[in-house]
C-alpha positions in Angstrom: 0.5 -0.1 -0.2 1.0 3.6 -0.8 0.4 6.9 1.6 -1.0 9.5 1.0 -0.6 12.8 3.0 -4.0 15.2 3.6 -2.1 19.2 4.8 -5.7 20.5 5.4 -5.2 20.5 8.7 -1.4 22.5 8.5 -3.5 24.9 7.1 -6.3 24.3 9.5 -2.9 26.0 12.1 -2.1 28.5 9.7 -5.3 30.1 9.4 -6.3 30.1 12.7 -3.8 32.7 13.5 -3.6 34.5 9.9 -0.7 35.0 7.9 1.8 32.3 6.3 2.8 30.0 8.6 2.5 26.8 9.4 3.0 26.5 5.6 1.2 23.9 4.0 3.3 24.0 1.3 6.5 23.8 3.3 4.7 20.4 5.1 3.8 19.3 1.6 7.8 19.5 0.4 9.2 17.4 3.3 6.6 14.9 2.5 7.9 14.9 -0.8 11.5 14.6 0.2 10.0 11.3 2.4 9.1 9.8 -1.4 5.2 9.6 -0.3 2.9 8.7 -3.0 0.6 11.3 -2.8 0.0 15.0 -1.4 -3.9 15.2 -0.6 -5.6 19.0 -0.5 -9.5 19.3 0.2 -10.7 22.4 -1.3 -14.0 23.3 0.5 -16.6 25.7 -1.1 -15.4 27.6 2.8 -11.7 27.7 2.3 -11.7 27.1 5.7 -8.3 25.4 5.4 -6.6 24.6 1.6 -7.0 28.1 -0.3 -6.7 28.7 -4.0 -3.5 29.5 -3.9 -2.2 26.5 -2.3 -3.7 24.6 -4.8 -2.0 26.2 -7.8 1.2 26.4 -5.8 1.0 22.7 -5.0 0.2 22.2 -8.6 3.6 23.6 -9.3 5.6 21.9 -6.5 5.0 18.3 -9.6 3.8 16.5 -6.4 1.7 14.0 -7.4 -1.8 16.3 -6.3 -5.1 14.4 -5.0 -7.4 17.1 -5.1 -10.3 16.6 -2.7 -13.8 18.7 -4.2 -17.5 18.8 -3.8 -19.1 18.2 -6.8 -20.0 22.2 -8.4 -19.9 23.9 -11.1 -17.3 26.0 -9.0 -14.4 23.4 -8.2 -14.6 21.0 -11.7 -13.7 24.3 -13.0 -10.9 24.8 -10.8 -10.1 21.5 -11.0 -10.2 21.8 -15.2 -7.5 24.7 -14.8 -4.9 23.5 -12.4 -5.2 20.2 -14.0 -4.3 18.0 -10.5 -3.3 14.9 -11.1 -5.7 13.5 -9.5 -9.4 14.5 -8.0 -11.6 12.7 -5.1 -15.1 14.2 -4.9 -17.1 14.1 -1.8 -19.7 14.8 0.0 -19.7 18.3 1.5 -21.6 20.2 4.1 -21.2 23.7 5.5 -21.7 22.7 9.2 -20.0 19.5 9.2 -16.2 19.2 11.2 -15.0 17.4 8.6 -16.6 14.6 6.0 -19.3 12.8 7.7 -19.9 9.7 5.2 -19.7 8.7 1.9 -20.6 10.7 -1.7 -24.3 9.5 -2.5 -23.6 8.8 -6.2 -26.8 6.5 -7.0 -29.5 9.3 -5.9 -27.3 11.7 -8.4 -26.2 9.4 -10.9 -26.9 11.5 -14.8 -25.5 14.7 -12.6 -22.1 12.7 -11.3 -21.8 10.8 -14.9 -22.2 14.5 -16.5 -19.1 15.8 -13.4 -16.8 13.1 -13.6 -16.7 12.9 -17.6 -14.7 16.2 -18.2 -12.3 15.4 -15.7 -11.8 12.3 -16.9 -11.6 13.2 -20.6 -8.8 15.9 -19.1 -6.4 13.4 -18.0 -7.7 13.8 -13.9 -7.6 10.6 -12.5 -11.2 10.6 -10.5 -12.1 9.1 -7.5 -15.4 9.1 -5.5 -15.0 8.7 -1.9 -18.0 6.5 -0.4 -19.6 4.0 1.5 -18.4 0.7 1.5 -22.0 0.0 -0.3 -22.1 -2.1 -3.3 -25.3 0.3 -4.7 -22.9 3.0 -4.4 -19.5 0.9 -6.2 -21.9 0.4 -8.4 -22.8 4.1 -9.6 -19.3 5.3 -9.0 -18.9 3.1 -12.1 -20.8 3.8 -14.3 -19.9 7.4 -13.9 -16.5 6.4 -15.5 -13.9 7.4 -12.3 -10.7 4.8 -12.1 -10.7 4.9 -8.7 -13.1 4.8 -5.6 -11.9 6.0 -2.0 -13.8 3.7 0.6 -14.5 6.1 3.4 -13.1 4.2 6.6 -15.1 6.5 9.2 -17.8 3.5 10.6 -14.6 0.8 10.8 -11.9 3.5 12.7 -14.8 4.5 15.3 -15.9 0.9 15.9 -12.2 -0.2 16.3 -11.5 -1.8 19.5 -15.2 -2.3 20.1 -18.1 -5.4 19.5 -18.6 -4.1 16.2 -15.3 -3.8 14.5 -15.6 -6.5 12.8 -18.7 -5.5 11.2 -17.4 -2.7 9.8 -14.1 -4.3 8.6 -14.8 -7.0 6.6 -18.0 -4.1 4.9 -14.6 -2.2 4.1 -13.1 -6.2 2.7 -16.1 -6.9 0.5 -16.6 -3.4 -0.8 -12.6 -3.6 -2.0 -13.4 -7.5 -3.7 -16.2 -6.0 -5.4 -15.3 -2.8 -6.8 -12.2 -4.9 -8.1 -14.3 -7.2 -9.7 -15.3 -4.5 -11.9 -11.6 -2.6 -13.0 -12.1 -0.3 -10.4 -9.0 0.6 -8.1 -8.9 1.1 -4.6 -8.7 4.0 -2.1 -9.6 4.1 1.2 -8.9 6.6 4.0 -10.5 8.5 7.1 -10.2 8.5 10.8 -7.0 6.1 10.0 -4.6 6.4 13.2 -1.2 4.4 14.1 -3.3 2.0 15.4 -6.4 1.4 13.4 -4.3 1.6 10.4 -3.0 -1.6 10.8 -5.3 -3.7 9.1 -5.5 -2.1 6.2 -2.9 -4.8 5.1 -6.0 -7.4 5.5 -7.7 -5.9 2.9 -6.1 -7.2 -1.1 -5.4 -4.5 -3.5 -6.0 -1.6 -1.6 -3.9 0.8 -3.3 -3.5 4.0 -1.4 -4.1 5.1 2.0 -5.1 8.6 2.3 -4.9 10.1 5.8 -4.0 13.4 7.4 -5.7 14.3 10.6 -4.0 11.5 13.2 -0.6 12.2 10.5 -0.9 16.3 11.5 -1.4 15.7 15.4 1.5 13.3 15.9 4.0 15.9 14.3 3.1 17.9 16.3 5.5 15.8 18.8 7.6 14.0 16.6 8.2 16.3 13.9 6.3 15.8 10.5 8.9 13.6 9.0 9.5 11.4 12.2 5.2 11.3 12.1 5.4 10.5 8.3 7.8 8.1 8.1 6.2 5.8 11.3 3.4 6.0 9.1 5.1 4.2 6.0 6.2 2.0 7.9 3.1 1.0 9.2 1.7 0.5 5.8 4.1 -1.2 4.0 
């Protein structure tokens, strides 16, 4: 498995005080020196952490940029202008603290098909951030997206509790179902230095996108050490 580091919360800390520090761009450079597979940044509609200029600077670094974004006309326009390596389409609510669940692709199939097509046509790898649900996987496949990213939040919350195995098996079954359709599979949300270990049990996951736990650990150990520790866990 490969590691994509989400740098959103470096920007959260920067924005809490204003100014330029800490710089998510400098954080991305540290990660790149450690040969992480990619840098993930979520350009939210309210710009609560990552800003438009951050996306432009990340692209200019030459990193494998994975731009998380809502399925809106504004975000599609930005993505087609910047041309990141990949886009992960996520649900977004203004009042949520973090992404609360997977994208409901099935209920808006035609819209999602039209949204994804120009991204794919312009050479962007597209991933649909969904719950481990077969209907959502089938709908994601119909959009023409090459990837899904399984929302691991329910598993992460269940880790160490009696429903852990139930939530884990949902991920395992969903990954196999998606791969049989020809989709590539990533995963992320809520993964940390304890629960990430079980991801090895799911065959064929290509990349884990992890942010909050790495940035939180970095406060005490430094970003390079926090990234190296996570990379060692998922190798």
